[in-house]
C-alpha positions as CSV (number, residue, x, y, z in Angstrom):
1,X,-46.4,-40.6,11.4
2,X,-45.1,-41.6,8.1
3,X,-41.9,-43.5,7.6
4,X,-40.8,-44.1,4.0
5,X,-38.7,-47.1,5.2
6,X,-41.8,-49.0,6.7
7,X,-44.1,-51.1,4.6
8,X,-47.6,-50.2,4.1
9,X,-49.0,-51.1,7.5
10,X,-52.6,-50.4,6.6
11,X,-52.5,-53.7,4.8
12,X,-51.6,-55.7,7.9
13,X,-54.2,-57.8,9.5
14,X,-55.2,-56.8,13.1
15,X,-53.4,-59.8,14.6
16,X,-50.3,-59.1,12.5
17,X,-50.3,-55.5,13.7
18,X,-50.6,-56.5,17.4
19,X,-47.8,-59.0,17.0
20,X,-45.6,-56.4,15.4
21,X,-46.2,-54.0,18.2
22,X,-45.4,-56.8,20.8
23,X,-42.2,-57.6,18.8
24,X,-41.1,-53.9,18.7
25,X,-41.8,-53.5,22.5
26,X,-39.7,-56.5,23.2
27,X,-36.8,-55.2,21.1
28,X,-37.1,-51.8,22.7
29,X,-36.7,-53.2,26.2
30,X,-33.7,-55.3,25.0
31,X,-32.1,-52.2,23.5
32,X,-32.8,-50.3,26.7
33,X,-31.3,-52.9,29.0
34,X,-28.2,-52.8,26.8
35,X,-27.8,-49.1,27.0
36,X,-28.5,-48.5,23.3
37,X,-30.3,-45.1,23.6
38,X,-30.2,-44.2,19.9
39,X,-31.7,-47.7,19.0
40,X,-34.4,-47.1,21.5
41,X,-35.2,-43.8,19.9
42,X,-35.5,-45.4,16.4
43,X,-37.6,-48.3,17.7
44,X,-39.9,-45.8,19.5
45,X,-40.5,-43.9,16.3
46,X,-41.5,-47.0,14.5
47,X,-43.6,-48.2,17.4
48,X,-45.5,-45.0,17.4
49,X,-46.4,-45.4,13.8
50,X,-47.8,-49.0,14.5
51,X,-49.7,-47.8,17.5
52,X,-51.1,-44.9,15.5
53,X,-52.4,-47.4,12.9
54,X,-54.0,-49.5,15.7
55,X,-55.8,-46.4,17.2
56,X,-57.0,-45.3,13.8
57,X,-58.6,-48.8,13.2
58,X,-60.1,-48.8,16.6
59,X,-61.7,-45.5,16.0
60,X,-62.9,-46.5,12.6
61,X,-64.5,-49.7,13.9
62,X,-66.1,-47.7,16.8
63,X,-67.6,-45.1,14.4
64,X,-69.0,-48.0,12.2
65,X,-70.6,-49.7,15.2
66,X,-72.3,-46.5,16.3
67,X,-73.5,-45.8,12.8
68,X,-75.0,-49.3,12.5
69,X,-77.1,-49.0,15.7
70,X,-80.8,-48.2,15.2
71,X,-82.1,-45.0,16.7
72,X,-84.6,-47.0,18.7
73,X,-81.7,-48.2,20.7
74,X,-81.0,-44.8,21.9
75,X,-84.7,-43.6,22.3
76,X,-86.8,-44.9,25.1
77,X,-90.4,-43.8,24.8
78,X,-92.8,-45.4,27.2
79,X,-96.5,-44.8,26.6
């Protein structure tokens, strides 16, 4: 999901991305306890954007690790 008001989150380090997600979750729960439903909705949208980026990175890293494995790791030929 693209939000023009957010910075380019693809440039964040993984640690910074995770910290931002934790911060947004904390703010979400504070807003929820305060009865601020509209604020919760806005935070939820932003949080979804950060989580989508985190998932994209995870999938990208998974694909790279699979591509880097040798075929011999997958094939077991006993003679």
